[in-house]
C-alpha positions, 0 to 999 in steps of 0.5 A: 471541523469537517464531517463525514458520513459512512453508510452501509458499514457492516455491523461486525465492523462497527462492533470491532471499532467499539471494542478497539475504542474501548481498549484504547480508552476512546469513544468510537468516534475518536477512534475512527478519527485516529484511524483516519488521521494515521491513514492520511499520514501515509506517504503517497507514491509519487512514482511508479511501482517499478521506480519504487522497487528500483529505489529500494535496491539501488546500490546493491547487487550487480556491478556490471551494466545490463544491456537494454533489450529493445529491438531484439527478437526474443523467441520463447522457450520451447518445451517440446522434446 
């Protein structure tokens, strides 16, 4: 088994970990192992944020194609009266 040492942990964090472990019927060490196991299970984003958002909304919304704006000279809005 591997080991990890965490230095400079705030006392309040350690106390909360102890309380959480007690609520779950585990030692503090086992509680930390469980937290780390669960954190390591989370999927790693393999693409960029924009791709992730696009995938979430794929198949819903607009039905028409949106033209690309590359190369167009877009002027900022003027708020002067």
